[in-house]
Structure formats: C-alpha cells, structure tokens
mmCIF file of the C-alpha atoms, coordinates in Angstrom:
data_MODEL
# 
_entry.id   MODEL 
# 
loop_
_atom_site.group_PDB 
_atom_site.id 
_atom_site.type_symbol 
_atom_site.label_atom_id 
_atom_site.label_alt_id 
_atom_site.label_comp_id 
_atom_site.label_asym_id 
_atom_site.label_entity_id 
_atom_site.label_seq_id 
_atom_site.pdbx_PDB_ins_code 
_atom_site.Cartn_x 
_atom_site.Cartn_y 
_atom_site.Cartn_z 
_atom_site.occupancy 
_atom_site.B_iso_or_equiv 
_atom_site.pdbx_formal_charge 
_atom_site.auth_seq_id 
_atom_site.auth_comp_id 
_atom_site.auth_asym_id 
_atom_site.auth_atom_id 
_atom_site.pdbx_PDB_model_num 
ATOM 1   C CA . LYS A 1 1   ? -9.995  -10.638 -130.872 1.00 0.00 ? 1   LYS A CA 1 
ATOM 2   C CA . VAL A 1 2   ? -9.564  -10.513 -134.669 1.00 0.00 ? 2   VAL A CA 1 
ATOM 3   C CA . THR A 1 3   ? -9.814  -14.296 -134.952 1.00 0.00 ? 3   THR A CA 1 
ATOM 4   C CA . HIS A 1 4   ? -12.982 -14.290 -132.867 1.00 0.00 ? 4   HIS A CA 1 
ATOM 5   C CA . ASP A 1 5   ? -14.493 -11.515 -135.001 1.00 0.00 ? 5   ASP A CA 1 
ATOM 6   C CA . MET A 1 6   ? -13.661 -13.419 -138.195 1.00 0.00 ? 6   MET A CA 1 
ATOM 7   C CA . ASP A 1 7   ? -15.208 -16.595 -136.793 1.00 0.00 ? 7   ASP A CA 1 
ATOM 8   C CA . MET A 1 8   ? -18.352 -14.704 -135.839 1.00 0.00 ? 8   MET A CA 1 
ATOM 9   C CA . CYS A 1 9   ? -18.638 -13.147 -139.304 1.00 0.00 ? 9   CYS A CA 1 
ATOM 10  C CA . TYR A 1 10  ? -17.870 -16.170 -141.465 1.00 0.00 ? 10  TYR A CA 1 
ATOM 11  C CA . GLY A 1 11  ? -18.674 -19.161 -139.270 1.00 0.00 ? 11  GLY A CA 1 
ATOM 12  C CA . MET A 1 12  ? -17.040 -22.531 -139.801 1.00 0.00 ? 12  MET A CA 1 
ATOM 13  C CA . MET A 1 13  ? -16.420 -22.237 -143.547 1.00 0.00 ? 13  MET A CA 1 
ATOM 14  C CA . GLY A 1 14  ? -14.494 -18.957 -143.577 1.00 0.00 ? 14  GLY A CA 1 
ATOM 15  C CA . SER A 1 15  ? -14.618 -16.235 -146.170 1.00 0.00 ? 15  SER A CA 1 
ATOM 16  C CA . LEU A 1 16  ? -15.798 -17.129 -149.665 1.00 0.00 ? 16  LEU A CA 1 
ATOM 17  C CA . PHE A 1 17  ? -13.557 -14.521 -151.221 1.00 0.00 ? 17  PHE A CA 1 
ATOM 18  C CA . ARG A 1 18  ? -10.241 -14.922 -149.408 1.00 0.00 ? 18  ARG A CA 1 
ATOM 19  C CA . SER A 1 19  ? -8.023  -17.798 -148.441 1.00 0.00 ? 19  SER A CA 1 
ATOM 20  C CA . GLY A 1 20  ? -5.369  -16.213 -146.279 1.00 0.00 ? 20  GLY A CA 1 
ATOM 21  C CA . SER A 1 21  ? -4.037  -13.301 -148.296 1.00 0.00 ? 21  SER A CA 1 
ATOM 22  C CA . ARG A 1 22  ? -5.102  -14.747 -151.664 1.00 0.00 ? 22  ARG A CA 1 
ATOM 23  C CA . GLN A 1 23  ? -8.380  -14.569 -153.545 1.00 0.00 ? 23  GLN A CA 1 
ATOM 24  C CA . THR A 1 24  ? -10.368 -17.754 -153.899 1.00 0.00 ? 24  THR A CA 1 
ATOM 25  C CA . LEU A 1 25  ? -11.425 -19.167 -157.256 1.00 0.00 ? 25  LEU A CA 1 
ATOM 26  C CA . PHE A 1 26  ? -14.990 -18.077 -156.488 1.00 0.00 ? 26  PHE A CA 1 
ATOM 27  C CA . ALA A 1 27  ? -13.818 -14.491 -155.890 1.00 0.00 ? 27  ALA A CA 1 
ATOM 28  C CA . SER A 1 28  ? -12.004 -14.383 -159.220 1.00 0.00 ? 28  SER A CA 1 
ATOM 29  C CA . GLN A 1 29  ? -15.121 -15.660 -161.000 1.00 0.00 ? 29  GLN A CA 1 
ATOM 30  C CA . VAL A 1 30  ? -17.305 -13.052 -159.270 1.00 0.00 ? 30  VAL A CA 1 
ATOM 31  C CA . MET A 1 31  ? -14.924 -10.321 -160.394 1.00 0.00 ? 31  MET A CA 1 
ATOM 32  C CA . ARG A 1 32  ? -14.876 -11.663 -163.952 1.00 0.00 ? 32  ARG A CA 1 
ATOM 33  C CA . TYR A 1 33  ? -18.652 -11.915 -164.218 1.00 0.00 ? 33  TYR A CA 1 
ATOM 34  C CA . ALA A 1 34  ? -19.538 -8.946  -162.020 1.00 0.00 ? 34  ALA A CA 1 
ATOM 35  C CA . ASP A 1 35  ? -22.307 -7.924  -164.423 1.00 0.00 ? 35  ASP A CA 1 
ATOM 36  C CA . LEU A 1 36  ? -24.258 -11.043 -163.477 1.00 0.00 ? 36  LEU A CA 1 
ATOM 37  C CA . TYR A 1 37  ? -24.086 -10.142 -159.804 1.00 0.00 ? 37  TYR A CA 1 
ATOM 38  C CA . ALA A 1 38  ? -24.943 -6.475  -160.315 1.00 0.00 ? 38  ALA A CA 1 
ATOM 39  C CA . ALA A 1 39  ? -28.089 -4.824  -158.984 1.00 0.00 ? 39  ALA A CA 1 
ATOM 40  C CA . SER A 1 40  ? -29.409 -3.966  -162.447 1.00 0.00 ? 40  SER A CA 1 
ATOM 41  C CA . PHE A 1 41  ? -30.095 -6.199  -165.441 1.00 0.00 ? 41  PHE A CA 1 
ATOM 42  C CA . ILE A 1 42  ? -29.217 -3.299  -167.763 1.00 0.00 ? 42  ILE A CA 1 
ATOM 43  C CA . ASN A 1 43  ? -25.579 -4.433  -167.626 1.00 0.00 ? 43  ASN A CA 1 
ATOM 44  C CA . LEU A 1 44  ? -26.566 -7.552  -169.562 1.00 0.00 ? 44  LEU A CA 1 
ATOM 45  C CA . LEU A 1 45  ? -27.676 -5.495  -172.571 1.00 0.00 ? 45  LEU A CA 1 
ATOM 46  C CA . TYR A 1 46  ? -24.018 -4.995  -173.513 1.00 0.00 ? 46  TYR A CA 1 
ATOM 47  C CA . TYR A 1 47  ? -23.617 -8.721  -174.211 1.00 0.00 ? 47  TYR A CA 1 
ATOM 48  C CA . PRO A 1 48  ? -24.895 -10.508 -177.323 1.00 0.00 ? 48  PRO A CA 1 
ATOM 49  C CA . PHE A 1 49  ? -28.020 -12.599 -176.778 1.00 0.00 ? 49  PHE A CA 1 
ATOM 50  C CA . SER A 1 50  ? -26.141 -15.800 -177.603 1.00 0.00 ? 50  SER A CA 1 
ATOM 51  C CA . TYR A 1 51  ? -23.392 -15.127 -175.046 1.00 0.00 ? 51  TYR A CA 1 
ATOM 52  C CA . LEU A 1 52  ? -22.837 -18.076 -172.733 1.00 0.00 ? 52  LEU A CA 1 
ATOM 53  C CA . PHE A 1 53  ? -21.668 -17.106 -169.256 1.00 0.00 ? 53  PHE A CA 1 
ATOM 54  C CA . ARG A 1 54  ? -19.434 -20.007 -168.425 1.00 0.00 ? 54  ARG A CA 1 
ATOM 55  C CA . ALA A 1 55  ? -16.336 -19.974 -166.314 1.00 0.00 ? 55  ALA A CA 1 
ATOM 56  C CA . ALA A 1 56  ? -13.105 -20.861 -168.046 1.00 0.00 ? 56  ALA A CA 1 
ATOM 57  C CA . HIS A 1 57  ? -11.688 -24.198 -167.045 1.00 0.00 ? 57  HIS A CA 1 
ATOM 58  C CA . VAL A 1 58  ? -8.931  -23.521 -164.542 1.00 0.00 ? 58  VAL A CA 1 
ATOM 59  C CA . LEU A 1 59  ? -6.853  -26.328 -163.155 1.00 0.00 ? 59  LEU A CA 1 
ATOM 60  C CA . MET A 1 60  ? -6.907  -26.717 -159.401 1.00 0.00 ? 60  MET A CA 1 
ATOM 61  C CA . PRO A 1 61  ? -3.531  -26.722 -157.631 1.00 0.00 ? 61  PRO A CA 1 
ATOM 62  C CA . HIS A 1 62  ? -3.548  -30.500 -157.221 1.00 0.00 ? 62  HIS A CA 1 
ATOM 63  C CA . GLU A 1 63  ? -4.413  -30.996 -160.928 1.00 0.00 ? 63  GLU A CA 1 
ATOM 64  C CA . SER A 1 64  ? -1.922  -28.632 -162.491 1.00 0.00 ? 64  SER A CA 1 
ATOM 65  C CA . THR A 1 65  ? 1.283   -29.852 -164.006 1.00 0.00 ? 65  THR A CA 1 
ATOM 66  C CA . VAL A 1 66  ? 4.203   -27.724 -163.017 1.00 0.00 ? 66  VAL A CA 1 
ATOM 67  C CA . GLU A 1 67  ? 7.472   -27.330 -164.768 1.00 0.00 ? 67  GLU A CA 1 
ATOM 68  C CA . HIS A 1 68  ? 9.874   -29.519 -162.884 1.00 0.00 ? 68  HIS A CA 1 
ATOM 69  C CA . ALA A 1 69  ? 13.086  -27.732 -162.066 1.00 0.00 ? 69  ALA A CA 1 
ATOM 70  C CA . HIS A 1 70  ? 16.334  -29.574 -162.458 1.00 0.00 ? 70  HIS A CA 1 
ATOM 71  C CA . VAL A 1 71  ? 17.255  -30.912 -159.040 1.00 0.00 ? 71  VAL A CA 1 
ATOM 72  C CA . SER A 1 72  ? 20.401  -32.863 -158.542 1.00 0.00 ? 72  SER A CA 1 
ATOM 73  C CA . PHE A 1 73  ? 19.924  -35.464 -155.850 1.00 0.00 ? 73  PHE A CA 1 
ATOM 74  C CA . ILE A 1 74  ? 23.613  -35.442 -155.090 1.00 0.00 ? 74  ILE A CA 1 
ATOM 75  C CA . ASP A 1 75  ? 23.694  -31.679 -154.480 1.00 0.00 ? 75  ASP A CA 1 
ATOM 76  C CA . THR A 1 76  ? 20.660  -31.657 -152.196 1.00 0.00 ? 76  THR A CA 1 
ATOM 77  C CA . GLU A 1 77  ? 21.777  -34.440 -149.886 1.00 0.00 ? 77  GLU A CA 1 
ATOM 78  C CA . SER A 1 78  ? 23.909  -33.878 -146.887 1.00 0.00 ? 78  SER A CA 1 
ATOM 79  C CA . PRO A 1 79  ? 27.545  -34.978 -147.174 1.00 0.00 ? 79  PRO A CA 1 
ATOM 80  C CA . LEU A 1 80  ? 26.859  -37.338 -144.286 1.00 0.00 ? 80  LEU A CA 1 
ATOM 81  C CA . ALA A 1 81  ? 24.154  -39.124 -146.273 1.00 0.00 ? 81  ALA A CA 1 
ATOM 82  C CA . THR A 1 82  ? 26.586  -40.218 -148.987 1.00 0.00 ? 82  THR A CA 1 
ATOM 83  C CA . ARG A 1 83  ? 29.449  -41.425 -146.797 1.00 0.00 ? 83  ARG A CA 1 
ATOM 84  C CA . ASN A 1 84  ? 28.399  -45.096 -147.017 1.00 0.00 ? 84  ASN A CA 1 
ATOM 85  C CA . ARG A 1 85  ? 27.443  -45.020 -150.699 1.00 0.00 ? 85  ARG A CA 1 
ATOM 86  C CA . HIS A 1 86  ? 29.574  -46.574 -153.350 1.00 0.00 ? 86  HIS A CA 1 
ATOM 87  C CA . ASP A 1 87  ? 30.293  -45.057 -156.754 1.00 0.00 ? 87  ASP A CA 1 
ATOM 88  C CA . VAL A 1 88  ? 27.970  -47.664 -158.307 1.00 0.00 ? 88  VAL A CA 1 
ATOM 89  C CA . ASP A 1 89  ? 25.047  -46.329 -156.243 1.00 0.00 ? 89  ASP A CA 1 
ATOM 90  C CA . LEU A 1 90  ? 25.788  -42.766 -157.339 1.00 0.00 ? 90  LEU A CA 1 
ATOM 91  C CA . LYS A 1 91  ? 25.946  -43.780 -161.016 1.00 0.00 ? 91  LYS A CA 1 
ATOM 92  C CA . GLU A 1 92  ? 22.693  -45.707 -160.636 1.00 0.00 ? 92  GLU A CA 1 
ATOM 93  C CA . MET A 1 93  ? 21.017  -42.689 -159.029 1.00 0.00 ? 93  MET A CA 1 
ATOM 94  C CA . GLU A 1 94  ? 22.260  -40.432 -161.833 1.00 0.00 ? 94  GLU A CA 1 
ATOM 95  C CA . CYS A 1 95  ? 20.871  -42.861 -164.416 1.00 0.00 ? 95  CYS A CA 1 
ATOM 96  C CA . LYS A 1 96  ? 17.466  -42.887 -162.673 1.00 0.00 ? 96  LYS A CA 1 
ATOM 97  C CA . ARG A 1 97  ? 17.456  -39.098 -162.544 1.00 0.00 ? 97  ARG A CA 1 
ATOM 98  C CA . HIS A 1 98  ? 17.996  -38.923 -166.311 1.00 0.00 ? 98  HIS A CA 1 
ATOM 99  C CA . GLN A 1 99  ? 15.141  -41.375 -166.856 1.00 0.00 ? 99  GLN A CA 1 
ATOM 100 C CA . LEU A 1 100 ? 12.804  -39.209 -164.756 1.00 0.00 ? 100 LEU A CA 1 
ATOM 101 C CA . THR A 1 101 ? 13.756  -35.986 -166.526 1.00 0.00 ? 101 THR A CA 1 
ATOM 102 C CA . ARG A 1 102 ? 11.409  -35.154 -169.379 1.00 0.00 ? 102 ARG A CA 1 
ATOM 103 C CA . SER A 1 103 ? 11.268  -32.284 -171.776 1.00 0.00 ? 103 SER A CA 1 
ATOM 104 C CA . ILE A 1 104 ? 8.912   -29.404 -170.976 1.00 0.00 ? 104 ILE A CA 1 
ATOM 105 C CA . SER A 1 105 ? 6.747   -30.197 -174.023 1.00 0.00 ? 105 SER A CA 1 
ATOM 106 C CA . GLU A 1 106 ? 6.011   -33.644 -172.562 1.00 0.00 ? 106 GLU A CA 1 
ATOM 107 C CA . ILE A 1 107 ? 5.138   -32.226 -169.143 1.00 0.00 ? 107 ILE A CA 1 
ATOM 108 C CA . GLN A 1 108 ? 2.812   -29.388 -170.175 1.00 0.00 ? 108 GLN A CA 1 
ATOM 109 C CA . PRO A 1 109 ? -0.678  -30.299 -171.339 1.00 0.00 ? 109 PRO A CA 1 
ATOM 110 C CA . PRO A 1 110 ? -1.535  -29.115 -174.849 1.00 0.00 ? 110 PRO A CA 1 
ATOM 111 C CA . HIS A 1 111 ? -4.361  -26.751 -173.771 1.00 0.00 ? 111 HIS A CA 1 
ATOM 112 C CA . PHE A 1 112 ? -4.882  -24.980 -170.454 1.00 0.00 ? 112 PHE A CA 1 
ATOM 113 C CA . TYR A 1 113 ? -8.285  -23.562 -171.398 1.00 0.00 ? 113 TYR A CA 1 
ATOM 114 C CA . PRO A 1 114 ? -11.003 -24.994 -173.628 1.00 0.00 ? 114 PRO A CA 1 
ATOM 115 C CA . GLN A 1 115 ? -11.593 -23.329 -176.967 1.00 0.00 ? 115 GLN A CA 1 
ATOM 116 C CA . THR A 1 116 ? -14.257 -20.642 -177.119 1.00 0.00 ? 116 THR A CA 1 
ATOM 117 C CA . PRO A 1 117 ? -17.413 -22.003 -178.766 1.00 0.00 ? 117 PRO A CA 1 
ATOM 118 C CA . GLN A 1 118 ? -18.167 -20.536 -182.195 1.00 0.00 ? 118 GLN A CA 1 
ATOM 119 C CA . GLU A 1 119 ? -21.855 -21.436 -182.095 1.00 0.00 ? 119 GLU A CA 1 
ATOM 120 C CA . ILE A 1 120 ? -24.584 -21.814 -179.503 1.00 0.00 ? 120 ILE A CA 1 
ATOM 121 C CA . THR A 1 121 ? -23.700 -24.768 -177.296 1.00 0.00 ? 121 THR A CA 1 
ATOM 122 C CA . HIS A 1 122 ? -26.840 -25.041 -175.217 1.00 0.00 ? 122 HIS A CA 1 
ATOM 123 C CA . CYS A 1 123 ? -30.387 -26.039 -175.951 1.00 0.00 ? 123 CYS A CA 1 
ATOM 124 C CA . HIS A 1 124 ? -33.409 -25.307 -173.831 1.00 0.00 ? 124 HIS A CA 1 
ATOM 125 C CA . ASP A 1 125 ? -35.682 -28.062 -172.597 1.00 0.00 ? 125 ASP A CA 1 
ATOM 126 C CA . GLU A 1 126 ? -39.077 -28.012 -174.209 1.00 0.00 ? 126 GLU A CA 1 
# 
C-alpha cells in the first residue's frame, strides 16, 4: 500500500527531495537557498544587491575521488585461490600493488569548491 501511495504521489520519477533515506542534491540546494523559494521577496533584502545566487560546485558520486584504503590482495583472497600460485606470482602481484598505490596528495584534487568571486561575474544583455 505504501509503495502504491508513493507511486501515485510522485509518479515515475520519484521524490525530488529524497532518494531512499538520503536527501537529493536538489533538496540540499533548496535548503541552502530557501530565501529564493520563500513566499515573500522581503527575504532578499538581507542580501547585498551584487550577491550571485549560484550553487557551489559539488562533485557527483561518480566524479569524486575517494581516498583509497590500503587493501592487500593476498589478505583478501581465499586460501584456495592461491594454492596454484608460485612465489614469483605473489612477488609480481606485490610489485604491481606498490605501483598502484599513490600518496593521498596525488589522489585528492587541489580544490573541491570554486573560489568565491570577489567582483560581479555576470553581465546583463542589452
């Protein structure tokens, strides 16, 4: 019954504000810029006239670079998987693992968010 009620309320696309138990990116932006979605324009008087309402650049899950945890291939494999391997194969695998391991400073991008503009960044069409 709950699934049917949800389908009737939100149709094929689902809720704009929730994805399972988590908020969507759109929901977080609505909460951040709630003054824009308010019923009264008076809320905008608290902002400077040159304020640019622009969402911060947030990486999507498939774009983000995550810190890679140290995973030993030898520890994660079943003992049965290594019974036919020779010591040379294990040394070769260990060498490849060291080549793939990078420092955290190489993995993380330098900036997660763009810098806040210090001057007006838009111009109106004439």
